[in-house]
Backbone as CSV, one residue per row, in Angstrom:
resi,resn,N_x,N_y,N_z,CA_x,CA_y,CA_z,C_x,C_y,C_z
1,MET,0.753,-1.118,-0.040,0.023,0.023,-0.028,0.916,1.259,0.051
2,THR,0.679,2.138,-0.960,1.354,3.392,-0.952,0.768,4.509,-0.164
3,THR,1.544,5.208,0.491,0.969,6.394,1.437,0.796,7.559,0.539
4,ARG,-0.329,8.096,0.711,-0.746,9.288,-0.030,-0.649,10.529,0.932
5,TYR,-0.893,10.453,2.119,-0.900,11.527,3.192,0.334,11.277,4.124
6,ALA,1.024,12.412,4.356,2.191,12.241,5.378,2.295,13.345,6.199
7,LYS,3.087,13.090,7.305,3.429,14.109,8.307,4.319,15.165,7.551
8,THR,4.469,16.234,8.144,5.246,17.374,7.543,6.716,16.870,7.304
9,GLU,7.343,16.215,8.202,8.755,15.822,8.028,8.878,14.857,6.883
10,THR,7.929,13.896,6.836,8.010,13.007,5.635,7.694,13.633,4.276
11,ALA,6.800,14.496,4.303,6.484,15.329,3.098,7.695,16.136,2.698
12,ALA,8.355,16.681,3.586,9.590,17.588,3.256,10.602,16.723,2.671
13,GLU,10.773,15.491,3.152,11.745,14.439,2.702,11.200,14.075,1.319
14,PHE,10.003,14.012,1.096,9.508,13.553,-0.338,9.943,14.584,-1.291
15,ILE,9.816,15.865,-1.003,10.224,16.789,-2.074,11.526,17.416,-1.829
16,ASP,12.435,16.749,-0.895,13.708,17.154,-0.667,13.872,18.654,-0.135
17,CYS,13.218,18.889,0.837,13.308,20.361,1.437,13.275,20.212,2.993
18,ASP,13.500,21.264,3.668,13.370,21.367,5.105,11.929,21.510,5.536
19,PRO,11.590,20.895,6.673,10.206,20.968,7.015,9.616,22.427,7.315
20,THR,10.580,23.282,7.627,10.279,24.730,7.829,9.827,25.391,6.566
21,PHE,10.313,24.862,5.333,9.870,25.412,4.080,8.410,25.183,3.952
22,LEU,7.909,23.957,4.238,6.513,23.706,4.051,5.697,24.522,5.136
23,LYS,6.141,24.551,6.354,5.393,25.297,7.384,5.237,26.790,7.077
24,LYS,6.253,27.382,6.510,6.231,28.742,6.249,5.415,29.115,5.171
25,ARG,5.239,28.092,4.390,4.338,28.479,3.051,2.935,27.948,3.095
26,MET,2.561,27.411,4.336,1.146,27.042,4.470,0.244,28.243,4.324
27,ASP,-0.722,28.140,3.648,-1.810,29.084,3.379,-1.288,30.188,2.443
28,GLU,-0.026,30.075,1.848,0.364,30.912,0.821,0.610,30.149,-0.365
29,ASP,1.683,29.494,-0.564,1.932,28.584,-1.717,1.157,27.247,-1.674
30,PHE,0.980,26.828,-0.427,0.294,25.572,-0.152,-1.069,25.789,0.411
31,ILE,-2.057,25.264,-0.263,-3.427,25.559,0.122,-4.047,24.443,0.931
32,GLU,-4.790,24.903,1.992,-5.415,23.819,2.951,-6.575,23.175,2.120
33,GLY,-6.717,22.007,2.293,-7.685,21.268,1.460,-7.207,20.728,0.171
34,VAL,-6.128,21.210,-0.380,-5.441,20.849,-1.510,-4.133,20.105,-1.343
35,HIS,-3.165,20.958,-0.776,-1.751,20.349,-0.466,-1.701,19.829,1.029
36,PHE,-2.483,20.286,1.949,-2.425,19.786,3.289,-3.801,19.831,3.899
37,PHE,-3.951,19.038,4.965,-5.264,18.886,5.635,-4.984,18.984,7.147
38,ARG,-5.953,19.592,7.795,-5.989,19.729,9.262,-7.250,18.916,9.642
39,PRO,-7.210,17.717,10.305,-8.356,17.068,10.651,-9.028,17.948,11.766
40,ALA,-10.274,18.038,11.862,-11.236,18.717,12.794,-10.757,18.391,14.251
41,ASN,-10.705,19.548,15.089,-10.361,19.437,16.413,-9.017,18.727,16.777
42,CYS,-8.018,19.058,15.950,-6.837,18.356,16.066,-5.586,19.354,15.515
43,ARG,-4.459,19.350,16.142,-3.413,20.081,15.693,-2.540,19.420,14.473
44,MET,-2.960,18.208,14.294,-2.256,17.316,13.276,-2.350,17.892,11.880
45,VAL,-1.355,17.882,11.126,-1.333,18.270,9.718,-0.897,17.055,8.921
46,ARG,-1.569,16.784,7.800,-1.144,15.796,6.777,-1.061,16.411,5.448
47,TRP,0.011,16.055,4.751,0.235,16.627,3.397,-0.059,15.547,2.459
48,ASP,-0.809,16.069,1.282,-1.093,15.171,0.116,0.143,15.052,-0.710
49,LEU,0.751,13.880,-0.756,1.979,13.734,-1.511,1.715,13.953,-2.982
50,LYS,0.540,13.434,-3.481,0.288,13.705,-4.861,0.170,15.107,-5.354
51,ALA,-0.505,15.961,-4.397,-0.525,17.390,-4.589,0.797,18.010,-4.597
52,LEU,1.680,17.566,-3.726,3.012,18.165,-3.587,3.804,17.827,-4.826
53,GLU,3.496,16.603,-5.431,4.289,16.149,-6.652,3.805,17.132,-7.827
54,GLU,2.510,17.312,-7.851,1.977,18.111,-9.007,2.518,19.546,-8.826
55,TRP,2.720,20.040,-7.610,3.194,21.395,-7.358,4.656,21.440,-7.829
56,MET,5.500,20.348,-7.501,6.819,20.297,-7.940,6.981,20.298,-9.440
57,ARG,6.079,19.658,-10.157,6.156,19.531,-11.637,5.624,20.840,-12.189
58,GLY,4.936,21.587,-11.446,4.460,22.974,-12.114,3.122,22.839,-12.659
59,SER,2.458,21.590,-12.477,1.051,21.507,-12.920,0.161,22.120,-11.944
60,SER,-0.954,22.651,-12.387,-1.801,23.432,-11.521,-3.303,23.053,-11.340
61,PRO,-3.508,21.787,-11.191,-4.855,21.293,-10.873,-5.360,21.935,-9.581
62,SER,-4.377,22.069,-8.633,-4.727,22.813,-7.360,-5.270,24.126,-7.546
63,LEU,-4.734,24.892,-8.408,-5.200,26.219,-8.719,-6.634,26.212,-9.275
64,SER,-6.909,25.197,-10.071,-8.357,25.131,-10.662,-9.258,24.770,-9.500
65,GLN,-8.802,23.873,-8.539,-9.643,23.583,-7.390,-9.830,24.782,-6.493
66,GLU,-8.777,25.564,-6.315,-8.774,26.886,-5.544,-9.760,27.791,-6.157
67,ASN,-9.746,28.027,-7.564,-10.486,28.902,-8.325,-12.017,28.446,-8.202
68,ASN,-12.220,27.165,-8.222,-13.580,26.682,-8.175,-14.282,26.983,-6.700
69,LEU,-13.343,26.854,-5.724,-13.744,27.088,-4.319,-14.196,28.626,-4.238
70,ILE,-13.346,29.481,-4.795,-13.643,30.873,-4.641,-14.802,31.152,-5.427
71,LEU,-14.970,30.671,-6.733,-16.219,30.873,-7.330,-17.459,30.459,-6.656
72,SER,-17.391,29.295,-6.122,-18.563,28.826,-5.377,-18.895,29.632,-4.195
73,GLN,-17.872,30.126,-3.515,-18.166,30.999,-2.404,-18.796,32.510,-2.799
74,LEU,-18.207,32.918,-3.945,-18.785,34.219,-4.523,-20.244,33.948,-4.951
75,LEU,-20.577,32.864,-5.540,-21.925,32.629,-5.995,-22.962,32.197,-5.014
76,ALA,-22.413,31.846,-3.824,-23.293,31.356,-2.760,-24.082,32.572,-1.996
């Protein structure tokens, strides 16, 4: 079974960076609900390794998801 969600330290290792790089860019370059998740009532953070790989490759399905979220909020 391959892991899709990982702790910050494991996600940083996956894209070969320091964990502080990921932490500093949360809610800036990395979008909650796309690149990382915070389960309800918990301080735990889990990173979506597939979304991080897409970010590394420069593809932007995450931007499409973010734009769809913004549009749905504007239209609500």
